[in-house]
A tleap script that builds the chain and sets N, CA, C and O, in Angstrom:
source leaprc.protein.ff14SB
mol = sequence {
  NMET LEU GLU SER ASP LEU GLU LYS ASN LEU
  ILE ASN HIE LEU SER ALA PHE LEU MET GLU
  LEU GLY LYS GLY PHE MET TYR VAL GLY ASN
  GLN VAL ARG ILE THR LEU ASP ASN ASN THR
  HIE TYR TYR VAL ASP LEU VAL PHE TYR ASN
  LYS ILE LEU ARG SER TYR ILE LEU ILE ASP
  LEU LYS MET ASP ASP MET LYS PRO GLU TYR
  ALA GLY GLN MET ASN MET TYR VAL ASN TYR
  TYR ASN LYS GLU ILE LYS ASP GLN PHE ASP
  ASN GLU THR ILE GLY ILE ILE LEU CYS THR
  GLY LYS ASN GLY VAL THR MET GLU TYR ALA
  LEU GLY GLY LEU SER ASN ASN ILE PHE ALA
  SER THR TYR THR TYR TYR ILE PRO ASN ARG
  ASP GLU LEU ILE ASN GLU VAL GLU LYS VAL
  LEU ASN CGLY
}
set mol.1.N position { 109.995 90.638 98.113 }
set mol.1.CA position { 109.168 91.280 97.354 }
set mol.1.C position { 107.674 90.959 97.975 }
set mol.1.O position { 107.429 89.770 98.182 }
set mol.2.N position { 106.973 91.631 98.191 }
set mol.2.CA position { 105.573 91.512 98.361 }
set mol.2.C position { 104.386 91.591 97.119 }
set mol.2.O position { 104.435 92.489 96.278 }
set mol.3.N position { 103.623 90.843 97.112 }
set mol.3.CA position { 102.878 90.927 95.832 }
set mol.3.C position { 102.265 92.166 95.525 }
set mol.3.O position { 102.011 92.572 94.391 }
set mol.4.N position { 102.053 92.717 96.544 }
set mol.4.CA position { 101.493 94.364 96.081 }
set mol.4.C position { 102.552 95.472 95.796 }
set mol.4.O position { 102.247 96.564 95.318 }
set mol.5.N position { 103.791 95.112 96.119 }
set mol.5.CA position { 105.202 95.834 95.494 }
set mol.5.C position { 105.465 94.982 94.300 }
set mol.5.O position { 106.389 95.500 93.673 }
set mol.6.N position { 105.085 94.005 93.778 }
set mol.6.CA position { 105.302 93.410 92.421 }
set mol.6.C position { 104.370 94.282 91.670 }
set mol.6.O position { 104.744 95.143 90.874 }
set mol.7.N position { 102.879 93.959 92.024 }
set mol.7.CA position { 102.120 94.526 90.949 }
set mol.7.C position { 102.072 96.158 90.908 }
set mol.7.O position { 101.584 96.766 89.955 }
set mol.8.N position { 102.597 96.750 91.970 }
set mol.8.CA position { 102.809 98.208 91.847 }
set mol.8.C position { 103.909 98.333 90.611 }
set mol.8.O position { 103.614 99.082 89.680 }
set mol.9.N position { 104.957 97.738 90.586 }
set mol.9.CA position { 105.958 97.986 90.098 }
set mol.9.C position { 105.757 97.363 88.483 }
set mol.9.O position { 106.456 97.766 87.554 }
set mol.10.N position { 104.827 96.455 88.343 }
set mol.10.CA position { 104.702 95.607 87.116 }
set mol.10.C position { 103.321 96.509 86.327 }
set mol.10.O position { 103.148 96.382 85.114 }
set mol.11.N position { 102.344 97.460 87.224 }
set mol.11.CA position { 101.677 98.122 86.451 }
set mol.11.C position { 102.362 99.393 85.743 }
set mol.11.O position { 101.913 99.809 84.675 }
set mol.12.N position { 103.305 99.908 86.282 }
set mol.12.CA position { 104.097 100.666 85.968 }
set mol.12.C position { 104.959 100.345 84.340 }
set mol.12.O position { 105.032 101.025 83.316 }
set mol.13.N position { 105.571 98.869 84.749 }
set mol.13.CA position { 106.415 98.525 83.614 }
set mol.13.C position { 105.524 97.565 82.600 }
set mol.13.O position { 105.510 97.780 81.388 }
set mol.14.N position { 104.840 96.570 83.165 }
set mol.14.CA position { 103.944 95.538 82.142 }
set mol.14.C position { 103.176 96.473 81.564 }
set mol.14.O position { 103.700 96.808 80.501 }
set mol.15.N position { 102.180 97.048 81.770 }
set mol.15.CA position { 101.267 97.650 81.242 }
set mol.15.C position { 101.815 98.562 80.015 }
set mol.15.O position { 101.304 98.453 78.901 }
set mol.16.N position { 102.833 99.426 80.259 }
set mol.16.CA position { 103.629 99.926 79.105 }
set mol.16.C position { 104.062 98.779 78.144 }
set mol.16.O position { 103.756 98.696 76.954 }
set mol.17.N position { 104.789 97.950 78.825 }
set mol.17.CA position { 105.228 96.497 78.052 }
set mol.17.C position { 104.134 95.838 77.168 }
set mol.17.O position { 104.445 95.393 76.063 }
set mol.18.N position { 103.183 95.783 77.512 }
set mol.18.CA position { 102.019 95.166 76.947 }
set mol.18.C position { 101.437 95.879 75.634 }
set mol.18.O position { 101.234 95.282 74.576 }
set mol.19.N position { 101.156 97.486 75.894 }
set mol.19.CA position { 100.481 98.197 75.247 }
set mol.19.C position { 101.564 98.422 73.997 }
set mol.19.O position { 101.202 98.608 72.835 }
set mol.20.N position { 102.870 98.378 74.407 }
set mol.20.CA position { 104.007 98.408 73.064 }
set mol.20.C position { 103.898 97.270 72.436 }
set mol.20.O position { 103.802 97.403 71.216 }
set mol.21.N position { 103.875 96.137 72.848 }
set mol.21.CA position { 104.242 94.847 72.450 }
set mol.21.C position { 103.169 94.163 71.768 }
set mol.21.O position { 103.334 93.471 70.763 }
set mol.22.N position { 101.817 94.422 72.469 }
set mol.22.CA position { 100.682 93.942 71.841 }
set mol.22.C position { 99.814 94.872 71.251 }
set mol.22.O position { 99.483 95.842 71.933 }
set mol.23.N position { 99.404 94.762 70.164 }
set mol.23.CA position { 98.144 95.251 69.003 }
set mol.23.C position { 97.151 95.299 69.905 }
set mol.23.O position { 97.037 94.379 70.716 }
set mol.24.N position { 96.160 96.524 69.907 }
set mol.24.CA position { 95.458 96.619 70.795 }
set mol.24.C position { 94.640 96.746 72.090 }
set mol.24.O position { 93.444 96.884 72.346 }
set mol.25.N position { 95.825 96.638 72.835 }
set mol.25.CA position { 95.711 96.468 74.306 }
set mol.25.C position { 95.322 97.799 74.722 }
set mol.25.O position { 95.736 98.870 74.279 }
set mol.26.N position { 94.308 97.547 75.804 }
set mol.26.CA position { 94.136 98.892 76.556 }
set mol.26.C position { 93.791 98.431 77.814 }
set mol.26.O position { 92.970 97.549 78.068 }
set mol.27.N position { 94.745 99.349 78.919 }
set mol.27.CA position { 94.715 99.059 80.293 }
set mol.27.C position { 93.224 99.463 80.787 }
set mol.27.O position { 92.590 100.451 80.418 }
set mol.28.N position { 92.740 98.292 81.872 }
set mol.28.CA position { 91.663 98.672 82.225 }
set mol.28.C position { 91.634 99.150 83.679 }
set mol.28.O position { 90.972 100.093 84.113 }
set mol.29.N position { 92.513 98.295 84.404 }
set mol.29.CA position { 92.639 98.842 85.631 }
set mol.29.C position { 93.441 97.560 86.655 }
set mol.29.O position { 93.375 96.375 86.329 }
set mol.30.N position { 94.196 98.040 87.935 }
set mol.30.CA position { 94.618 96.725 88.684 }
set mol.30.C position { 93.758 96.675 90.157 }
set mol.30.O position { 93.138 97.648 90.587 }
set mol.31.N position { 93.825 95.583 90.729 }
set mol.31.CA position { 92.826 95.136 91.817 }
set mol.31.C position { 91.466 95.470 91.714 }
set mol.31.O position { 90.837 96.118 92.551 }
set mol.32.N position { 91.032 95.012 90.665 }
set mol.32.CA position { 89.630 95.221 89.891 }
set mol.32.C position { 88.513 94.146 90.698 }
set mol.32.O position { 88.623 92.923 90.613 }
set mol.33.N position { 87.587 94.736 91.371 }
set mol.33.CA position { 86.830 94.096 92.183 }
set mol.33.C position { 85.832 93.236 91.800 }
set mol.33.O position { 84.860 93.792 91.288 }
set mol.34.N position { 85.784 91.925 91.908 }
set mol.34.CA position { 84.660 91.079 91.577 }
set mol.34.C position { 83.637 91.129 92.899 }
set mol.34.O position { 84.212 91.128 93.987 }
set mol.35.N position { 82.347 91.167 92.909 }
set mol.35.CA position { 81.726 90.980 93.944 }
set mol.35.C position { 80.658 89.655 93.801 }
set mol.35.O position { 80.021 89.425 92.772 }
set mol.36.N position { 80.602 88.955 94.858 }
set mol.36.CA position { 79.469 87.634 94.479 }
set mol.36.C position { 78.968 87.381 95.725 }
set mol.36.O position { 79.592 87.146 96.759 }
set mol.37.N position { 77.513 87.465 95.497 }
set mol.37.CA position { 76.391 87.167 96.370 }
set mol.37.C position { 76.329 88.453 97.262 }
set mol.37.O position { 75.986 88.325 98.437 }
set mol.38.N position { 76.630 89.637 96.780 }
set mol.38.CA position { 76.604 90.981 97.300 }
set mol.38.C position { 77.674 90.848 98.772 }
set mol.38.O position { 77.223 91.663 99.576 }
set mol.39.N position { 78.493 90.364 99.183 }
set mol.39.CA position { 79.145 90.219 100.132 }
set mol.39.C position { 80.539 89.963 100.207 }
set mol.39.O position { 81.232 90.515 101.062 }
set mol.40.N position { 81.133 88.944 99.141 }
set mol.40.CA position { 82.268 88.631 98.752 }
set mol.40.C position { 83.110 88.978 97.731 }
set mol.40.O position { 82.869 88.898 96.526 }
set mol.41.N position { 84.158 89.387 98.290 }
set mol.41.CA position { 84.856 90.430 97.203 }
set mol.41.C position { 86.341 89.692 96.837 }
set mol.41.O position { 87.101 89.208 97.676 }
set mol.42.N position { 86.504 89.719 95.748 }
set mol.42.CA position { 87.486 89.202 95.141 }
set mol.42.C position { 88.322 90.514 94.369 }
set mol.42.O position { 87.939 91.679 94.260 }
set mol.43.N position { 89.528 89.920 93.908 }
set mol.43.CA position { 90.358 91.087 93.240 }
set mol.43.C position { 91.257 90.831 92.273 }
set mol.43.O position { 92.415 90.500 92.529 }
set mol.44.N position { 90.707 90.990 90.873 }
set mol.44.CA position { 91.813 90.567 89.843 }
set mol.44.C position { 93.184 91.799 89.776 }
set mol.44.O position { 93.002 93.016 89.731 }
set mol.45.N position { 94.257 91.250 89.783 }
set mol.45.CA position { 95.523 91.990 89.960 }
set mol.45.C position { 95.715 93.104 88.851 }
set mol.45.O position { 95.946 94.272 89.162 }
set mol.46.N position { 95.602 92.656 87.481 }
set mol.46.CA position { 95.465 93.248 86.385 }
set mol.46.C position { 94.464 93.259 85.328 }
set mol.46.O position { 94.113 92.120 85.020 }
set mol.47.N position { 94.019 93.992 84.816 }
set mol.47.CA position { 92.832 93.752 83.877 }
set mol.47.C position { 92.707 94.376 82.543 }
set mol.47.O position { 92.155 95.470 82.659 }
set mol.48.N position { 93.011 94.093 81.324 }
set mol.48.CA position { 93.259 94.806 80.042 }
set mol.48.C position { 92.071 94.337 79.160 }
set mol.48.O position { 91.292 93.400 79.330 }
set mol.49.N position { 92.147 95.147 78.289 }
set mol.49.CA position { 91.305 94.653 77.399 }
set mol.49.C position { 91.916 94.687 75.586 }
set mol.49.O position { 92.484 95.719 75.227 }
set mol.50.N position { 91.791 93.827 74.825 }
set mol.50.CA position { 92.359 94.150 73.591 }
set mol.50.C position { 91.163 94.177 72.481 }
set mol.50.O position { 90.376 93.287 72.158 }
set mol.51.N position { 91.318 95.619 71.976 }
set mol.51.CA position { 90.052 95.527 71.032 }
set mol.51.C position { 90.138 94.907 69.561 }
set mol.51.O position { 89.219 94.925 68.742 }
set mol.52.N position { 91.290 94.405 69.391 }
set mol.52.CA position { 91.579 93.499 68.297 }
set mol.52.C position { 90.724 92.229 68.425 }
set mol.52.O position { 89.882 91.793 67.641 }
set mol.53.N position { 91.085 91.810 69.435 }
set mol.53.CA position { 90.620 90.307 70.184 }
set mol.53.C position { 89.319 90.340 70.313 }
set mol.53.O position { 88.671 89.365 69.934 }
set mol.54.N position { 88.717 91.390 70.836 }
set mol.54.CA position { 87.725 91.897 71.524 }
set mol.54.C position { 87.467 90.950 72.662 }
set mol.54.O position { 86.358 90.419 72.711 }
set mol.55.N position { 88.444 90.653 73.665 }
set mol.55.CA position { 88.574 89.952 74.924 }
set mol.55.C position { 89.387 90.726 75.744 }
set mol.55.O position { 90.398 91.395 75.533 }
set mol.56.N position { 88.494 90.404 77.052 }
set mol.56.CA position { 89.139 90.623 78.451 }
set mol.56.C position { 90.353 89.962 78.326 }
set mol.56.O position { 90.407 89.029 77.525 }
set mol.57.N position { 91.505 90.319 79.074 }
set mol.57.CA position { 92.955 89.591 79.571 }
set mol.57.C position { 92.797 89.906 80.868 }
set mol.57.O position { 92.678 91.102 81.135 }
set mol.58.N position { 92.757 88.828 82.056 }
set mol.58.CA position { 92.856 89.059 83.410 }
set mol.58.C position { 94.340 88.390 83.506 }
set mol.58.O position { 94.762 87.453 82.829 }
set mol.59.N position { 95.077 89.175 84.608 }
set mol.59.CA position { 96.575 88.594 84.974 }
set mol.59.C position { 96.298 88.215 86.447 }
set mol.59.O position { 95.547 88.899 87.143 }
set mol.60.N position { 96.955 87.052 86.928 }
set mol.60.CA position { 96.949 87.071 88.277 }
set mol.60.C position { 98.292 87.192 88.558 }
set mol.60.O position { 99.020 86.786 87.652 }
set mol.61.N position { 98.971 87.726 89.759 }
set mol.61.CA position { 100.246 87.653 89.853 }
set mol.61.C position { 100.110 86.601 91.354 }
set mol.61.O position { 99.204 86.654 92.187 }
set mol.62.N position { 101.324 85.669 91.356 }
set mol.62.CA position { 101.835 84.892 92.461 }
set mol.62.C position { 103.015 84.998 92.511 }
set mol.62.O position { 103.797 84.960 91.561 }
set mol.63.N position { 103.324 85.187 93.978 }
set mol.63.CA position { 105.004 85.023 94.488 }
set mol.63.C position { 105.336 83.843 95.014 }
set mol.63.O position { 105.955 83.618 96.054 }
set mol.64.N position { 104.770 82.908 94.029 }
set mol.64.CA position { 105.222 81.463 94.853 }
set mol.64.C position { 105.053 80.494 93.331 }
set mol.64.O position { 104.786 80.916 92.206 }
set mol.65.N position { 105.291 79.208 93.735 }
set mol.65.CA position { 105.030 78.324 92.656 }
set mol.65.C position { 103.658 78.016 92.230 }
set mol.65.O position { 102.764 78.388 92.990 }
set mol.66.N position { 103.311 77.362 91.076 }
set mol.66.CA position { 101.664 77.436 90.807 }
set mol.66.C position { 101.408 76.191 91.820 }
set mol.66.O position { 102.076 75.233 92.210 }
set mol.67.N position { 100.068 76.708 92.052 }
set mol.67.CA position { 99.169 75.886 93.174 }
set mol.67.C position { 97.853 75.616 92.251 }
set mol.67.O position { 97.378 76.435 91.464 }
set mol.68.N position { 97.311 74.173 92.528 }
set mol.68.CA position { 96.187 73.914 91.857 }
set mol.68.C position { 94.854 75.171 92.276 }
set mol.68.O position { 94.006 75.336 91.400 }
set mol.69.N position { 94.745 75.825 93.305 }
set mol.69.CA position { 93.645 76.751 93.827 }
set mol.69.C position { 93.840 77.945 92.948 }
set mol.69.O position { 92.866 78.663 92.719 }
set mol.70.N position { 95.285 78.288 92.313 }
set mol.70.CA position { 95.222 79.323 91.290 }
set mol.70.C position { 94.399 79.388 90.275 }
set mol.70.O position { 93.682 80.323 89.918 }
set mol.71.N position { 94.619 77.778 89.587 }
set mol.71.CA position { 93.641 77.861 88.539 }
set mol.71.C position { 92.098 77.863 88.642 }
set mol.71.O position { 91.333 78.281 87.773 }
set mol.72.N position { 91.740 77.297 89.911 }
set mol.72.CA position { 90.201 77.587 90.197 }
set mol.72.C position { 89.876 79.043 90.437 }
set mol.72.O position { 88.797 79.513 90.074 }
set mol.73.N position { 90.774 79.735 91.028 }
set mol.73.CA position { 90.654 81.212 91.235 }
set mol.73.C position { 90.618 81.823 90.083 }
set mol.73.O position { 89.729 82.663 89.942 }
set mol.74.N position { 91.465 81.601 89.072 }
set mol.74.CA position { 91.342 82.356 87.680 }
set mol.74.C position { 90.149 81.915 86.852 }
set mol.74.O position { 89.443 82.704 86.225 }
set mol.75.N position { 89.983 80.680 86.889 }
set mol.75.CA position { 88.627 79.902 86.304 }
set mol.75.C position { 87.292 80.830 86.563 }
set mol.75.O position { 86.487 81.237 85.726 }
set mol.76.N position { 87.318 81.079 88.296 }
set mol.76.CA position { 86.165 81.903 88.529 }
set mol.76.C position { 86.408 83.174 88.239 }
set mol.76.O position { 85.380 83.835 88.386 }
set mol.77.N position { 87.302 83.798 87.896 }
set mol.77.CA position { 87.438 85.270 87.488 }
set mol.77.C position { 86.703 85.237 85.943 }
set mol.77.O position { 85.684 85.858 85.641 }
set mol.78.N position { 87.365 84.492 85.199 }
set mol.78.CA position { 87.117 84.276 83.855 }
set mol.78.C position { 85.780 84.009 83.786 }
set mol.78.O position { 85.056 84.792 83.172 }
set mol.79.N position { 85.295 82.961 84.351 }
set mol.79.CA position { 83.675 82.895 84.312 }
set mol.79.C position { 83.016 83.772 84.677 }
set mol.79.O position { 81.971 83.979 84.060 }
set mol.80.N position { 83.350 84.586 85.766 }
set mol.80.CA position { 82.539 85.856 86.085 }
set mol.80.C position { 82.491 86.915 84.938 }
set mol.80.O position { 81.493 87.601 84.720 }
set mol.81.N position { 83.692 86.995 84.198 }
set mol.81.CA position { 83.830 88.179 83.340 }
set mol.81.C position { 82.835 87.669 82.086 }
set mol.81.O position { 82.085 88.364 81.401 }
set mol.82.N position { 83.084 86.206 82.014 }
set mol.82.CA position { 82.400 85.855 80.737 }
set mol.82.C position { 80.746 86.366 80.693 }
set mol.82.O position { 80.180 86.922 79.752 }
set mol.83.N position { 80.247 86.036 81.854 }
set mol.83.CA position { 78.761 85.970 82.319 }
set mol.83.C position { 78.161 87.464 82.484 }
set mol.83.O position { 77.134 87.927 81.986 }
set mol.84.N position { 79.175 88.121 83.392 }
set mol.84.CA position { 78.933 89.545 83.685 }
set mol.84.C position { 79.373 90.638 83.210 }
set mol.84.O position { 78.676 91.590 83.559 }
set mol.85.N position { 80.285 90.921 82.523 }
set mol.85.CA position { 81.352 91.683 82.203 }
set mol.85.C position { 81.208 92.016 80.626 }
set mol.85.O position { 80.760 93.101 80.258 }
set mol.86.N position { 81.563 91.145 79.839 }
set mol.86.CA position { 81.680 90.813 78.507 }
set mol.86.C position { 80.261 91.125 77.999 }
set mol.86.O position { 79.209 90.890 78.594 }
set mol.87.N position { 80.437 91.749 76.681 }
set mol.87.CA position { 79.155 91.912 76.195 }
set mol.87.C position { 78.743 90.755 74.848 }
set mol.87.O position { 79.477 89.772 74.750 }
set mol.88.N position { 77.762 90.880 74.005 }
set mol.88.CA position { 77.486 89.666 73.187 }
set mol.88.C position { 78.631 89.891 72.024 }
set mol.88.O position { 78.977 88.855 71.457 }
set mol.89.N position { 79.319 91.216 71.559 }
set mol.89.CA position { 80.059 91.040 70.886 }
set mol.89.C position { 81.421 90.782 71.091 }
set mol.89.O position { 82.268 90.752 70.198 }
set mol.90.N position { 81.652 90.561 72.522 }
set mol.90.CA position { 83.031 90.191 73.108 }
set mol.90.C position { 83.356 88.685 72.997 }
set mol.90.O position { 82.414 87.907 73.146 }
set mol.91.N position { 84.613 88.180 72.746 }
set mol.91.CA position { 85.124 87.068 72.825 }
set mol.91.C position { 85.443 86.609 74.225 }
set mol.91.O position { 85.899 87.232 75.184 }
set mol.92.N position { 85.089 85.377 74.086 }
set mol.92.CA position { 85.849 84.671 75.822 }
set mol.92.C position { 86.826 85.484 76.518 }
set mol.92.O position { 87.588 86.139 75.807 }
set mol.93.N position { 86.943 85.560 77.727 }
set mol.93.CA position { 88.053 85.982 78.296 }
set mol.93.C position { 89.106 85.160 78.422 }
set mol.93.O position { 89.091 83.930 78.378 }
set mol.94.N position { 90.126 85.959 78.598 }
set mol.94.CA position { 91.539 85.321 78.624 }
set mol.94.C position { 92.155 85.382 79.819 }
set mol.94.O position { 92.485 86.524 80.137 }
set mol.95.N position { 92.465 84.378 80.722 }
set mol.95.CA position { 93.099 84.452 81.999 }
set mol.95.C position { 94.797 83.850 81.966 }
set mol.95.O position { 95.203 82.782 81.508 }
set mol.96.N position { 95.430 84.757 82.507 }
set mol.96.CA position { 96.994 84.541 82.510 }
set mol.96.C position { 97.365 84.385 84.179 }
set mol.96.O position { 97.011 85.321 84.896 }
set mol.97.N position { 98.106 83.162 84.846 }
set mol.97.CA position { 98.477 83.558 85.983 }
set mol.97.C position { 100.088 83.547 85.938 }
set mol.97.O position { 100.615 82.579 85.391 }
set mol.98.N position { 100.840 84.481 86.435 }
set mol.98.CA position { 102.007 84.752 86.422 }
set mol.98.C position { 102.413 84.276 87.617 }
set mol.98.O position { 101.851 84.761 88.598 }
set mol.99.N position { 103.500 83.196 87.852 }
set mol.99.CA position { 103.966 82.622 89.163 }
set mol.99.C position { 105.448 82.613 88.938 }
set mol.99.O position { 105.846 82.671 87.774 }
set mol.100.N position { 106.462 82.533 90.102 }
set mol.100.CA position { 107.609 82.374 90.284 }
set mol.100.C position { 108.055 81.168 89.555 }
set mol.100.O position { 108.989 81.312 88.766 }
set mol.101.N position { 107.439 79.812 89.725 }
set mol.101.CA position { 107.674 78.735 89.474 }
set mol.101.C position { 106.425 78.285 88.951 }
set mol.101.O position { 105.335 78.856 88.978 }
set mol.102.N position { 106.871 76.728 88.277 }
set mol.102.CA position { 105.862 76.004 88.149 }
set mol.102.C position { 105.792 74.368 88.016 }
set mol.102.O position { 106.860 73.964 87.554 }
set mol.103.N position { 105.116 73.587 88.207 }
set mol.103.CA position { 105.319 72.199 88.164 }
set mol.103.C position { 104.646 71.449 87.501 }
set mol.103.O position { 103.545 71.073 87.900 }
set mol.104.N position { 105.258 70.999 86.128 }
set mol.104.CA position { 104.427 70.515 85.158 }
set mol.104.C position { 103.293 69.554 85.311 }
set mol.104.O position { 102.337 69.647 84.542 }
set mol.105.N position { 103.323 68.595 86.288 }
set mol.105.CA position { 102.587 67.584 86.885 }
set mol.105.C position { 101.340 68.511 87.255 }
set mol.105.O position { 100.222 68.496 86.739 }
set mol.106.N position { 101.837 69.348 88.315 }
set mol.106.CA position { 100.687 70.224 88.986 }
set mol.106.C position { 99.714 70.774 88.065 }
set mol.106.O position { 98.510 70.534 87.976 }
set mol.107.N position { 100.547 71.655 87.309 }
set mol.107.CA position { 99.661 72.417 85.944 }
set mol.107.C position { 98.877 71.575 84.926 }
set mol.107.O position { 97.886 71.941 84.293 }
set mol.108.N position { 99.416 70.536 84.884 }
set mol.108.CA position { 98.723 69.591 83.836 }
set mol.108.C position { 97.303 69.127 84.487 }
set mol.108.O position { 96.276 69.065 83.811 }
set mol.109.N position { 97.363 68.780 86.000 }
set mol.109.CA position { 96.322 68.596 86.651 }
set mol.109.C position { 95.347 69.442 86.982 }
set mol.109.O position { 94.137 69.230 86.895 }
set mol.110.N position { 95.989 70.590 87.435 }
set mol.110.CA position { 95.227 71.774 87.588 }
set mol.110.C position { 94.426 72.251 86.477 }
set mol.110.O position { 93.258 72.634 86.546 }
set mol.111.N position { 95.111 72.195 85.516 }
set mol.111.CA position { 94.256 72.882 84.219 }
set mol.111.C position { 93.570 71.905 83.328 }
set mol.111.O position { 92.601 72.286 82.672 }
set mol.112.N position { 93.919 70.896 83.265 }
set mol.112.CA position { 93.191 69.841 82.698 }
set mol.112.C position { 91.513 70.025 82.920 }
set mol.112.O position { 91.057 70.254 84.041 }
set mol.113.N position { 90.720 69.906 81.809 }
set mol.113.CA position { 89.822 69.710 81.853 }
set mol.113.C position { 88.808 71.300 81.660 }
set mol.113.O position { 87.754 71.504 81.057 }
set mol.114.N position { 89.569 72.077 82.350 }
set mol.114.CA position { 88.710 73.518 82.140 }
set mol.114.C position { 88.673 74.010 80.888 }
set mol.114.O position { 89.594 74.168 80.087 }
set mol.115.N position { 87.369 74.267 80.781 }
set mol.115.CA position { 87.077 74.780 79.472 }
set mol.115.C position { 87.661 76.420 79.104 }
set mol.115.O position { 87.922 76.979 78.039 }
set mol.116.N position { 87.699 76.727 80.117 }
set mol.116.CA position { 88.475 78.467 79.991 }
set mol.116.C position { 89.982 78.302 79.590 }
set mol.116.O position { 90.744 77.632 80.287 }
set mol.117.N position { 90.394 78.948 78.423 }
set mol.117.CA position { 91.900 78.698 78.277 }
set mol.117.C position { 92.935 80.027 78.803 }
set mol.117.O position { 92.698 81.235 78.777 }
set mol.118.N position { 93.833 79.485 79.154 }
set mol.118.CA position { 94.862 80.576 79.720 }
set mol.118.C position { 95.606 81.380 78.310 }
set mol.118.O position { 95.546 82.596 78.130 }
set mol.119.N position { 96.165 80.595 77.568 }
set mol.119.CA position { 96.562 80.842 76.294 }
set mol.119.C position { 96.147 79.917 75.366 }
set mol.119.O position { 96.261 78.694 75.449 }
set mol.120.N position { 95.579 80.674 74.328 }
set mol.120.CA position { 95.032 79.615 73.291 }
set mol.120.C position { 95.697 80.222 71.894 }
set mol.120.O position { 95.756 81.447 71.785 }
set mol.121.N position { 96.187 79.393 70.848 }
set mol.121.CA position { 96.922 79.551 69.836 }
set mol.121.C position { 96.412 80.740 68.826 }
set mol.121.O position { 97.147 81.462 68.152 }
set mol.122.N position { 95.158 80.768 68.872 }
set mol.122.CA position { 94.504 81.855 67.924 }
set mol.122.C position { 94.923 83.185 68.642 }
set mol.122.O position { 94.867 84.149 67.879 }
set mol.123.N position { 95.330 83.480 69.921 }
set mol.123.CA position { 95.548 84.590 70.533 }
set mol.123.C position { 97.075 84.832 70.375 }
set mol.123.O position { 97.464 85.987 70.199 }
set mol.124.N position { 97.787 84.005 70.418 }
set mol.124.CA position { 99.208 84.070 70.502 }
set mol.124.C position { 99.785 85.190 69.516 }
set mol.124.O position { 100.978 85.391 69.741 }
set mol.125.N position { 99.399 85.764 68.757 }
set mol.125.CA position { 99.837 86.690 67.456 }
set mol.125.C position { 99.736 87.884 68.425 }
set mol.125.O position { 100.662 88.694 68.379 }
set mol.126.N position { 98.929 88.056 69.125 }
set mol.126.CA position { 98.547 89.304 69.785 }
set mol.126.C position { 99.158 89.761 71.137 }
set mol.126.O position { 99.621 90.875 71.381 }
set mol.127.N position { 99.073 88.713 71.953 }
set mol.127.CA position { 99.727 88.223 73.333 }
set mol.127.C position { 101.047 87.821 73.615 }
set mol.127.O position { 101.528 86.827 73.070 }
set mol.128.N position { 101.655 88.489 74.398 }
set mol.128.CA position { 103.425 88.274 74.253 }
set mol.128.C position { 103.339 86.715 74.861 }
set mol.128.O position { 102.622 86.130 75.673 }
set mol.129.N position { 104.509 86.367 73.984 }
set mol.129.CA position { 104.668 84.740 74.734 }
set mol.129.C position { 105.146 84.725 75.906 }
set mol.129.O position { 105.515 85.807 76.364 }
set mol.130.N position { 105.278 83.526 76.719 }
set mol.130.CA position { 105.293 83.009 78.027 }
set mol.130.C position { 106.904 83.782 78.288 }
set mol.130.O position { 107.144 84.621 79.157 }
set mol.131.N position { 107.754 83.301 77.405 }
set mol.131.CA position { 109.203 84.008 77.849 }
set mol.131.C position { 109.194 85.412 77.968 }
set mol.131.O position { 109.726 85.971 78.927 }
set mol.132.N position { 108.487 86.169 76.835 }
set mol.132.CA position { 108.801 87.689 77.322 }
set mol.132.C position { 107.889 88.214 78.320 }
set mol.132.O position { 108.130 89.314 78.817 }
set mol.133.N position { 106.797 87.501 78.693 }
set mol.133.CA position { 106.055 87.774 80.056 }
set mol.133.C position { 107.045 87.443 81.433 }
set mol.133.O position { 107.054 88.115 82.464 }
set mol.134.N position { 107.798 86.329 81.179 }
set mol.134.CA position { 108.582 86.026 82.147 }
set mol.134.C position { 109.734 86.887 82.288 }
set mol.134.O position { 110.361 86.999 83.341 }
set mol.135.N position { 109.979 87.441 81.307 }
set mol.135.CA position { 111.502 88.196 81.270 }
set mol.135.C position { 111.026 89.400 81.972 }
set mol.135.O position { 111.772 89.862 82.836 }
set mol.136.N position { 109.721 90.074 81.701 }
set mol.136.CA position { 109.344 91.373 81.781 }
set mol.136.C position { 109.265 91.194 83.609 }
set mol.136.O position { 109.817 91.989 84.370 }
set mol.137.N position { 108.658 90.279 83.954 }
set mol.137.CA position { 108.381 89.888 85.469 }
set mol.137.C position { 109.702 89.548 86.175 }
set mol.137.O position { 109.652 89.540 87.405 }
set mol.138.N position { 110.874 89.267 85.587 }
set mol.138.CA position { 112.011 89.188 86.246 }
set mol.138.C position { 112.546 90.596 86.150 }
set mol.138.O position { 113.092 91.059 87.151 }
set mol.139.N position { 112.456 91.276 85.134 }
set mol.139.CA position { 113.038 92.860 85.154 }
set mol.139.C position { 112.627 93.587 86.396 }
set mol.139.O position { 113.513 94.083 87.091 }
set mol.140.N position { 111.226 93.712 86.785 }
set mol.140.CA position { 110.849 94.146 87.703 }
set mol.140.C position { 111.350 93.474 89.274 }
set mol.140.O position { 111.610 94.145 90.273 }
set mol.141.N position { 111.391 92.180 89.174 }
set mol.141.CA position { 111.882 91.739 90.539 }
set mol.141.C position { 113.270 91.965 90.769 }
set mol.141.O position { 113.798 92.143 91.867 }
set mol.142.N position { 113.807 91.945 89.680 }
set mol.142.CA position { 115.236 92.109 89.988 }
set mol.142.C position { 116.016 93.744 89.778 }
set mol.142.O position { 117.217 93.993 89.884 }
set mol.143.N position { 114.827 94.755 89.437 }
set mol.143.CA position { 114.939 96.016 88.886 }
set mol.143.C position { 115.791 97.034 89.895 }
set mol.143.O position { 115.990 98.204 89.567 }
savepdb mol mol.pdb
quit
């Protein structure tokens, strides 16, 4: 399955899942463009906003194991949203990387020292837990 196919299926399935499961979720869009230096474009796979948390939630989909560069890419997206998109009343942006596998050591070093949080304990009441997200992705993959 291609990332674009996964994304299309997840948009139909995951957006409904998050809105049903999570309180206050609003779907913003998919392939939301970020432009840097007026000529370099990046695309966030899925963007949500949670009105209770007053926070943007960015989701990046990867069809392979976690790689350090994915953390850097998500960190860039989160920094951009924090500086350019969120307003003074919004809380910090949350970034989520969904990939097919992970290596604990790779994740530890890739995410260690980043000031941006992917899952913060204060948000877990409103955001589906990791296992629920994995189950939903697997439903789409096996669908």
